[in-house]
N, C-alpha and C positions, 0 to 999 in steps of 0.2 A: 411579503420578502422580509427577509432577515434582519434583524436592526444590525445596524452598523456600527463598527468596532472604533480602538482607536486609529487616530489619523496614520495612514502609512507614507515613510520618508520614498519610498521608491516612485520618482515621478517620470519616469520611462516610460513609452508607447509602446503602441504595440507592431510600429513600425519595424520592417525586417532589421536585425544585428548585424550589421557590415563592420567586420574589424578595421580600425585604423591606426595609425603608431600611436595616438591616444588611448587608444582603447581597443591594445590586441588582442588578437583569441591565442590563448594561453592555455597550459598545462590546467593553471586553475578552474576557467571556464569549462573546458570538457570533465574535469574532475565533477564539477557541480554538475552539468550534463548528465553524468549517469550515477549521482548520488541522488538526484528528484527525478531521474524517467526509471531508475531499477533500483538496485541496494551496491550501488558502488561498481569499480572496476579496478582490473590491476594494473599497476604500471605502465605495463609492455602496451596495454588495449589504450588506455589512455595517448600514451606516444603515437602508437597506430592510428589513431581517430585524429590525432593534430594535422595530419596530411590533408583533413578533409575539409571543406568549408563547413562553417557550423549549419547551414540550408542542408549542404548534404550529409552530416552527422544523424542531423535529425532525421532527415528521411529514413535514412537508413533503420532507424533504430526503429522510427513507426512500423516501415513495411516490413521488417523483421518479425514485429511481433505481430502486427496482424497476418501475414502471411504464414503465422507459427501452427501448425495443426494442434486442434485439440488433445489431450492428454488421451490414450487409446483406453477404451473400457475395459476395465478390469472382466473376471470372466462372470461375476459375481454383482457386475455393474445395474443388471434389469432382473435380478432375482426378485422372487415373489417368497415368502415364509416355507410356503412346501420345499422349495429347491433346495433349504439348506439339509444338510445331514444332523448338524450339531449346533443350533440356530444359538446358543448364547456365546458358546464359544468361537465359535466362526465369526459371527457378527460381529465381535467385539475386537477380533485380531484384523477383520476388515477395514474397522474404522482406523485402528491403530493405524495398518499399513497404509490406507489412503491420508491420514493427516503427516506422515513421515515424506508420500510421495509430495501433497501441495508444499509442505516446508523445502524440500529439494527442488520444487518448480519455482517456488518465489523467491530463493535466493540466487538460480541461479538462470531464469527467463529474462531480465531487465525489466524491458517497458511492461511485458504482460504479465510478467511476476509481480509486478509496481501497481498495476489495473488489479490486479486479482484484490488485491490487499483493498483497493479504493472500493470495488464493486462487492466486496464481502463485509463493509460496514458501510454502506451505503442501502443495498436488496437485503437487508438483516435477518439471517434466520439464527437459531440458537439448538446445536445438537442436540443439546440435554431434551429439547424438547419433543423429537421425533428418535434420535438416535439409532438411528437404523442406517444400514451401511448403505444401501445401492440407493435410498433419497438422498443419504449426503453425496453422494457422486454424481447423481444425475440434476443437482443441484448446481455441485462445483462445475460438471460439462457445460450447464447450461452460461455460467457466469465466464468461461474459457470462452466460448465460441463467439459473445456478444462482445466482449471485453474494448473491443476497438470498433464495434460495430455500429447500427443504428439505433440509435436510445428507443427510437418509438418500438420496436419490434422487442429490442432488450424488455422493456416495462410489461410487453405483450406474454412473451415467454415465461419469464421469471414467476410471473404471477400464477402459471398451473402447475410448477412444478410439485411435486409430492411434499418437499421441505417447505416451502411456501403455504401451501393450504392445510397443512397442518398445525404449523407456527401461527400463524394471522389466521386460522379459524375460519378457512375458508372452506373445507370438510363438512364444516359444521351446517355452511350457511344454504337453508332450506327454506323454500316454499313457507313451509310450516313453522318453520324457528329460525327467523333470519338473524344473522350474524353481523354486525357490520366493523368487524374489526381489519378486515381486508381494506374496505372501502376507503377506511380510514385515512390507516395510513398510505394508502396508495397515492392520497389528496397528500395528506403530511408532510410525511418523510419521501416519497418516493418521486414527485415528481412537481409541486408548489408548493410546500413549506406552508406553516402553522397559519391558518385563518388567510389566508392568502387566493381568494377566487373562486372558493367554492361555500355552499352555505352547509348547515344542519339535513336540509330537505337532498341536496345533492348526493350528501352520504346517503341518507336513506333509498334514496332513487337506484343507487347506484348499487347499494349492496341486495339488491332485487334483483340487477342485472347481473350481479355476479354468481346467483345462484345455481345451482346443478351439477358444479362438480364435489360428486358426494358418493360416488359408487368406484367400487374394483370388486374382481373376482373372485377374490382372496386378499387376506391379511399382508401386506405388505407389497401386491401388484401395481400396477401399473392405473393411475386413478383415471378417470371419465367421464364425461359429459352424460347427462340422463335428464331426458326434456320430463321426467315425470315429478323431480323436484324443483323443476323450476318454476319462477312467479310467471308467470306467462299472460301476461297484461301488459297495457300500455305502465312508463317511467318516464318522466320528466327530467332528464339531467341537462344543467346549463343552458336551460329555455329550449332544447330539443324532445321533443315528445314521440314515441314510438315503442314498440315492444322487442326493446333491447335488450342485447345478450351481452357476452363477456366482448366478444368484438367491436361490438358497438361501442360500446364502454370505451376502450382506448381508442378508436377512431374522432369519436366526439370531444374526448379531450384531449388531443392533440389538437382537433379542428378549430373550439371554440378556448384553450387556453395554452395555446404552444406558446404565444409572446409572452406568459409565466413560468412555463416549463422551463425554456431555452434558459433564462436568466437566473434561473433556479440553480439547474445542473451544472452553467457553467462559473457560477458561483462558487461551487463546492468542489468544483475539479481545481480554482483557482487558488483557493484556500489548502488543498492539498499538496499541489504543486508547486506553488508559491509563496504564499504568504497567508498569516491567517488572517492577517490584519485587511478589512477590505471598507474604506472609507467612503464620503460620496463620490468625489473624485474618481477612485477606483472602479468605483460604479457605473459611472459614466464615461469614462475612456477606455476602461479595460473589459470590462463585463460586460455591460451593454453589445459593444461591435462584436465580440465571441459570440453572445447571445443569436446577434443576426447573422451572423456565419453561421452558426448552428441553423437556423432556419433555413437561410437561403439554401443549405445543401439536407434540406429535408432530413432532419434530425440524424445524418450522418456524421460521426465524432471526429475522425480523422481530419478534415479541413478546419476545425476550429481550434485542434489539441497543434496541430502542425502552426496555425497562426499565434498560437501562445508559445509554443515552446520554441519557434524561431526568432522572437520578439527582441527589442534591445529591454523589455520590462523582464523580460526573464533573463536575458544576461545581465543585468545591471547588478553593479556591487553589492548596492543593499538587498539585491535577493538572495543575497549568501548569510548560512547562518543566521536565517532568523525560524526557522521550522525547528522544535524539539523535537531528537530521534523519538520513534515508536520503542518499543522493545526488539522488534523485528529490526529495526535500524541500529541500534546499538550492536548487535552483532553481526547479521548478514553482511553490512556497510563492513566492517572488519575483516570480516573471511574473506570478501571478494576483495578487498582492498591488500591485505596481506597476503594473498594467496595460501594461508595457512589450511590445513586439511582437516577435512570433517568426515563423518560415516552416518549410518545412519543412528548408531548408537547416541552417537554427537545430537545428530539431528533434532531426537528425541527428548535430549537436555535442554536444548535450545529451545525449542517448545515450550517443555516444562518451565522451564525458569521465564520465558516470557508473558505463561501464562499467571505465574505468582506475581509477574508484577505489572497485571491488568491489561495487557492479551494474548485471552485464552483462543487458540485459532479455531475458527468456526464457531466462537462460543462469545460474542459480545455482551455485555452485561445485559443487555436489554435491548428492544426494539429501535432504540433513538442509536443504538451503534456507541463504539469509542469514542469521548469527545477528544481526543486526541489532543498536543500539543500540551499546555502547562497542565492539563491533568493526569499527564503521563506523570509528573513529578510529583512524588512527596517526601519526607522523612525516608518511610520504609522502603519507596518502591526506586529512592535515590541507591540509599546504600547496597540495595538487591541488586541493581545494575554493576556495581564495583564487584559483589560476589559473583555475578553470572562469570562477568570479564574474566575476573582471576581465576576461576573454576576452569574455565576454558583451555589460558594461557597454563596453566597449574597440570591440568592432563595432558598438554603438549610435550610440558617440559620434563614430566618425571615418565613419560612415555616412550623415550627414546628419539624424541623429535629436536631437541636441544638446535641441532644445524642450523634448522627455519629458521630460529631468531637470529643467529650471525648471517647469514643468507640475506635476510632482511637489510640487515643494514648495512652490510655490503652493496647490495645495488643500489639502496637509495641515496647513501653518501658516497657514492663512488670509490669505496674501501680508504674513506677515510680514516689517519689515526688522531682526528682533531677530532677531542669527546663534544665541544660546544655545538659544532658545526654537525653531528652526527647528531646530534640529541636536535639541536633545533630542523634538522632536514625529517627525523621520524616522527617530532612531531607536529609539524606543519602539515607533513602527508596525510598525517589521519583526521586534521581537522579543519573546519570551513573557513575559520578566521587563527589570522596569529593570535597568540597569547596579549592576556590584556598589558603587560608591563617585561620587560628586560629580568625583571627579577623574579618575573613565575619562568623565565630561562632557565634562571642561574640556577632556580633550586629542582628542576627537573635535571639539569647539567651535574648535580651536586649527587643527585639519585642514581644518575647513570655512571658517573664515575666510582661509586660505590665504595669498597675498603681498599681500591688500589693507590699506591702513596704515589701522591702529587708528581714528584722528581719522575716518575717514568712516564708522566704525560709530556711536564715539562723539555726532557729529553728526548724524547719523539721515540721512544723505546717499546710504550704499548702500542697494539694494533690490536683490530678484530679478528683475527687470525690465533687470539692467545686463547685458554683455553677456558679463563673467566669471562670473556666474553658476550656467550649465550645469556649469561644469568644477568651480566650488564643490561641487556635489552629486553630481557622478562621483567626486570624490577620497573626498567624506563616505561614499557607499555601497561603496565598495572597503576604506576602514577599516572600516567595518562591518561585511562578509564575513568580517572577521579578530579580530572577538569572539567570546570564549570564548558569550556569551548567545546569539549568533547559529546556534549549530551546534544549540541548543535547541529544542523547541517544545512 
């Protein structure tokens, strides 16, 4: 079990959230839903979702993600080396293309995009280890297929993807040269947690059972099991003895340690979707019931996730603004909420900047993945976030897109002529929490007013139709990106 962190201030339960006059279903709660279950949503999408009950909205979001077909395989998705005409050039181009496609999926697919981001950081591989486009696609395809499926099946399938077999040395694990790397990470990182419910002997014996996935017909081809390299003898895993193989390992693991697997994965999902803080009370009142739901449903994840997403706990005001945005969040959420345009070239820029800020797509720093939350922020990465944001806005503003800045302000403020009100609604729309003091709003308002003489505002002569208004919105958004509140979701 992972060590418990600081005390959580969210004491609400897993009881379904039912709106009341004192705790109404609001624009802010819907926005919170889309920010946590995806990368934000437009003003219109939020307004439309308000017509649904909280339960109906969650059902809709989850069903949409669950039923979304996996991205169709590209022509090269299952190629072997001999299928390439110019391997060096084509492989690099296909990896580039797939990274762009993944970025476009993350930003646009709501819950499936958000779950993909989670699983890439759970079932970790590092692209640089294998750097082979077909294996990258096959790994991503497995994640897409099981993002909301059965966790036991997911564990079984991802372990024999070529990317995982190469990254964690399963391809090197044979009866003559055993390699325990995948067996160790299977328990420590993927299912149980470090030191939780397994012994070194379990790892050694499991590694023997995982042997045999060491062959392909040619370089870059499909990897398959070959009994010649399998340890063909009895192994004892979690107290069970037999001539176990790969499928047996997964069955025994979930049979004998399911009561430890369920809270481990529920805790990680809770920290991803709700709050990084898990204390003893949260463990008992939230994690344990979620884990029981997962077990009761034979490790199907949808019932457990719906229980969490529909709960009073998820919608508690103290759940807002307690997670530090990832680099993906910073730009993807703004793009979706502003409806500002992007194309493949800009997506590549988003992914490049995110990589420099510590979140390189398909390239976590190590097998433990990105540590998230406060680890996202340092002196250099914070200024980098500002630079990424300002660069994106600057590209739009200098390339004939000035009107989108005006249109954003008109839409959010209902074409107000009050600079204080315009500033407040724009700032509040993009932040999970209100600014700390009224002075913070005053500073933002002064930036928005820019060099327009005060008497134009006082006399009601200024409006968002002025030629200077788009630049004023631009200045406000640049300032917004530097607010501490903007780094939270």
